N, C-alpha and C positions, 0 to 999 in steps of 0.2 A: 822412408822419413822413420827418423826414430830422433827421439828427444834422448839426451844421455844424464837430463837431471836423475832419474827415480834410480837411473845405476849408479851416479855418483855418490847419490844419498847413502845409498847401500854399502858401497863400497868403503865411504868414508865408517865407516861404523865394525866393518868387516873387511881390515886388509886385505887377508888372501883372496877375495873376491874379486878384488880390481885384474887383476891377469885375466881371468876366465871370463868377464864380463865385459871388458873391452875386446877379447877374441871375438866374443859372440857379437857383441854388436859391428866388429868389422867384417863377419861373414853375413850376416843381415844384409848390410849396408850392401853388396854387390851381389846378391841373391835375386835371382827370378824367380820366385817361388806364385803358384796358379791355385795352389791347391795347400793340405794338409799333405798329402801323397807327396808333392815335392819336397816340402817342409822337412819330414821324415827322411829322404836322401841326404838330406844334409845332417840332420838331430832324427836319430832313430827311435830315442825314446821321445819325442815330441808326444803328446797326447793332446785333443783336444775335447775339451770340459764342457758342458756344457753348467753356466751359471747364472741368477736372476739378470745380469746384465746382458746375456747370449753369449755366443761360443765362444770359448779363450783358449788358446795353447800354450801348455805349461814344456817349459824345455827343464831339463835338467843341466844344472849348472855345477863347474869345479868338482868332478866325479859324484856329481850327486849327492852335495853338501847343501847344495841351496837349487831354490822354484826361482825362476822367471815365469810369470804371467802374462802374456800380452794377447791383444783383440790386435788382429791382423785379419785386415781388408784387402785379399787376394789383389782383386779386380784394380786397386788404385795403388799398390803397393807400399800399403802403410802398414807400420806397425807401430801401435800403441800398447808401452809398455805399463800396465797397470800398476805392478807391485813384483818386490825380487823379494824373497823369502830365506829362513832357514829351512831345513828340511822339518822341523818338529813343529815350526809356526805353519807350514804347509797343512801339515798332517792336522790343524787343530781345522782347518775348510775354514774360519771366519774369513774369508778373503771371498769367499762362491757368494757372502748375502750382497 
């Protein structure tokens, strides 16, 4: 279960992100991940990152141009997209707060 709202908001500002974000969305809708290890079989560069809100999974999107940060509840097959950022925005780290 994933909402397109945050993805759409991002690609409306960054048009070249639409294709890669839609591809990620389609892939994740069909995924049956049970852990980060499973997610890495599909997205080898996915990383688990600890934040004040808990563990987030960070995906490289669009040839590493963008970062998608999501909270994944593997046991319920829920993916909550927290934020999509440019690489520079991600590097500033404000999303971790």
